[in-house]
TIZA-868900 format. One line per 10 residues: their letters; for each residue x, y, z of C-alpha. Coordinates in pm, whole numbers, plus 50000, padded with zeros to 5 digits. Each point is the difference from the previous one (the first is absolute). Layout:
// residues N
A> X,Y,Z  ...
This chain:
// residues 187
XXXXXXXXXX> 49448,54517,53807  49890,50081,49594  50375,49957,49895  50029,49700,50190  49678,49868,49819  50123,50094,49650  50306,49823,50071  49789,49722,50087  49781,50015,49690  50327,50058,49770
XXXXXXXXXX> 50184,49701,50135  49713,49779,49999  50006,50099,49608  50353,49945,49945  49924,49639,50127  49691,49970,49790  50214,50101,49742  50309,49765,49987  49778,49745,50154  49796,49999,49613
XXXXXXXXXX> 50359,50023,49853  50127,49685,50178  49727,49826,49915  49989,50120,49607  50391,49913,50011  49886,49640,50108  49755,49917,49757  50270,50130,49724  50250,49763,50133  49752,49668,50016
XXXXXXXXXX> 49852,50067,49659  50274,50025,49862  50096,49672,50172  49713,49884,49873  50129,50121,49619  50333,49796,50055  49884,49711,50083  49757,49966,49695  50289,50067,49786  50186,49730,50189
XXXXXXXXXX> 49690,49800,49930  49982,50061,49610  50418,49928,49992  49937,49655,50092  49693,49952,49842  50186,50124,49671  50243,49820,50003  49721,49681,50080  49842,50108,49661  50351,50006,49840
XXXXXXXXXX> 50121,49638,50084  49616,49882,49854  50044,49997,49709  50345,49818,50037  49813,49728,50145  49763,49966,49745  50214,49992,49736  50147,49725,50173  49669,49770,50057  49956,50077,49623
XXXXXXXXXX> 50272,49818,49896  49918,49685,50152  49576,50090,50022  49906,50182,49681  49704,49843,49956  49875,50122,50354  49916,50360,49797  49685,50070,50214  50223,50011,50350  50332,50134,49831
XXXXXXXXXX> 49743,50305,49872  49811,50070,50329  50322,50056,50180  50111,50230,49686  49720,50176,50031  49950,50038,50391  50360,50076,50042  49941,50335,49707  49716,50058,50234  50201,50033,50313
XXXXXXXXXX> 50244,50197,49893  49815,50288,49826  50078,50295,50172  49755,50238,50148  49805,49734,50260  49924,50063,50323  50142,49783,50307  49620,49807,50017  49952,50000,49622  50412,49887,49945
XXXXXXXXXX> 49919,49712,50299  49686,49889,49809  50233,49928,49674  50322,49884,50204  49689,49735,50124  49885,49938,49619  50391,49945,49924  50083,49764,50307  49702,49764,49872  50122,49985,49646
XXXXXXXXXX> 50372,49954,50160  49794,49695,50222  49891,49877,49660  50345,50043,49820  50160,49787,50235  49715,49745,50081  50101,49965,49604  50364,49969,50037  49911,49688,50257  49945,49734,49704
XXXXXXXXXX> 50274,50080,49799  50314,49854,50208  50278,50123,49781  49897,50368,50025  49987,49936,50381  50360,49868,50010  50085,50312,49761  50261,50246,50122  49838,50280,49898  49685,49917,50135
XXXXXXXXXX> 50113,49955,50320  50202,50276,50058  49673,50180,49848  49823,49843,50275  50214,50122,50244  50031,50289,49858  49664,50119,50015  49973,49799,50363  50232,50280,50120  49819,50275,49779
XXXXXXXXXX> 49663,49885,50244  50159,50025,50278  50104,50296,49982  49628,50193,49888  49902,49803,50276  50252,50144,50256  49948,50328,49761  49571,49975,50077  50070,49957,50403  50200,50388,49950
XXXXXXXXXX> 49739,50127,49761  49767,49951,50271  50138,50057,50295  50045,50300,49916  49668,50080,49865  49850,49884,50293  50221,50300,50175  49912,50287,49827  49644,49859,49971  49982,49975,50338
XXXXXXXXXX> 50112,50430,49998  49730,50068,49760  49732,49840,50191  50111,50110,50377  49901,50317,50173  50136,50241,49993  50260,49925,49691  49689,49947,49806  49938,50379,49985  50298,50056,49840
XXXXXXXXXX> 50030,49701,49806  49649,50147,49844  50108,50340,49980  50326,49928,49811  49822,49717,49770  50173,49716,50162  49766,49708,49944  49993,49605,50066  50212,49773,49796  49927,49669,49828
XXXXXXXXXX> 50144,49696,50168  50168,49727,49748  49812,49739,50052  49990,49614,49847  49607,49924,49991  50004,49631,49894  50129,49751,50297  50134,49773,49669  50196,50300,49890  50147,50067,50369
XXXXXXX> 50283,49732,49967  50231,50006,49683  49973,49717,49784  50123,49668,50128  50142,49774,49734  50158,49700,50109  50341,49850,49860
């Protein structure tokens, strides 16, 4: 009878250890997915930041006297491209950049020659494609954040998460309703 009791206790301990290992590995897998998704967003944001100086230079050739708008876009791009931001900080910086780009495109509306310029049109198209890829990346990232946050907060996985230092991840959200959409420029 004692042998059966010890076997049952041993089996329960083995099951518990296997469950902890499985929960830990699942959390590591989710954390890595979140990090990978964030790196993909970072790649697209860098692409966006690389396009902007070319766009500013193209506009500058036609609307050089709009210096304050051009400087605002350049400054917003510099801040948004700075490394080391959290997803929340990056979202705020991207909101400012998106608003500045909207003003830049509004300036471009006043210059028919600029709107017809092939370089400007191509840069506009590339920026729109990049915005779409950032939006897709944000959806993928936020879905992974939701999954890991659910695991970190639900019992019994929350015990493993807190024991091994897993924490809630931050969503990448656009807060300004106007910034939720890519600038709409009509030619």
